[in-house]
N, C-alpha and C positions, 0 to 999 in steps of 0.2 A: 503493500500499499504506500502511496505517496506520503512522505513524512510530514509535510506541511498540512496537507489536507487531514491527516490523522490527528495532528496536533489541535487543528481547529475543531474537528468533530468532537474529541474528548473534552476540549474546553467548553464547547457549546452544551454538551451533556451535563457538565458539572457546573454550569452557570447559574442554574435555577431560573433561566429564561424561558424554558420549555416545560409545559405541563405534560406529564407522561400519560400516554394513553395506550390502549391494547386493541388488537384485532385488525388494524389497518395502519398505513403509513401516517395518515393523519385523519382525525375526525374532529371537526370543529376546531377548538384551540389545543386539542390533545394529540401529541406525537408519539409514535413508535420510535425507538433508537434510530431505525433505518430513515424514518421520516425527517429526523433531525438532519441528517446528511443531505436529504433531498432538499430541505430548505436552504442549506448552504450552497448547494449547486444552483438553486434558483437565483439566490442572491449574487452568485458568481456569473450569472448568465449562461451557464452550461445547459440548462433546460429552462423552457419558459414557465410561467405561472401555471400552476395546476388547474385542472378542470374540477369544479366543485358540483357534486350531485347529491342532494340530501344530506349535506354536512360531511360527506366523505370525499376526500381529495384523491385525484388521479394524476400521476406525474409522467412525464416523458412522451415519446412518440407512440408507445403502445398502451398509454393510460394505465400505468401500474398502480395498484392500490395496497398491495401487500409485501412487494419485494422491490429492491432497487431497479430502476430503469437501466437499460443497457448503457445509456449515455452517462449515467453516474457511475456505473461500474467502472467503465473505461477511464473516465476523468479521474476517479479516485484511485485507480491502479488495484483495485479489488479483484476484478474480472470474475465476480460471482454475485449473483443477485441476493443471496442471504448468507454472509460469512458464517462459518462454523468455527467454534472455539473449543478448546479441552476445558471441561469444568471440573473434572475430578480425575487426577492422575495417580491415585493411591493404590489401585488394583493393578493387576497385570494387563487388564483391558481398560484403557483410558475411556472415560465418558466424554462425549462431546455433544453439543447443542448448537443449533443455529441462533444467531442474535435475536431474531424475531421471536423464536420460542422462549427464550429467556426473558425477553421483554414481556410477552403476553402471559407468562407464568408469574409474573410479579417481581422479577429481579429489578432493582432501582437503577436509574440512570448511572449513578455513582459506580455501582458494581459491575455494570456493562462497560463503562469507561475504562475500568481497570483491565478487564479482558482485551478490550481493543488496544489499549496501550502496551500490554505485555505480548500479545500474540499476533496482531496484525501489522 
C-alpha cells in the first residue's frame, strides 16, 4: 500500500471526524473503515462524488456500496477490494479477516487502524 495514503487513512480513522457505521461503505453520516478511504479518494479527486440512494452511498464507476472501487484499489496500492489482515497468530493456523468484516462485527476504527498500520 502507498505509504502516504496509508498514513492519511490511519489518521482519518483515528481523528474522530468519522462516525463508524456498518453494512455499507457509507450510510448517511456513518462510514465503514473502507468508506473512510473512499472519502479521502473523493477529496483527492480520484473518484467523483458518490451517488446517494435512500441514504446509502455508491462509489466509483461500478457504484460500489460494500467494497473499494477499482479506482481506489489502484490509487491506494492495495489492489484488493476488501483487504485481509491476520487477527490472531497464536495457533499454528493464523486467523484472518477482511477489514469490512472486522468493521461490521464491531471492531473500533482505532483497532482497525492498528491492523492497517502494522500489516498493509
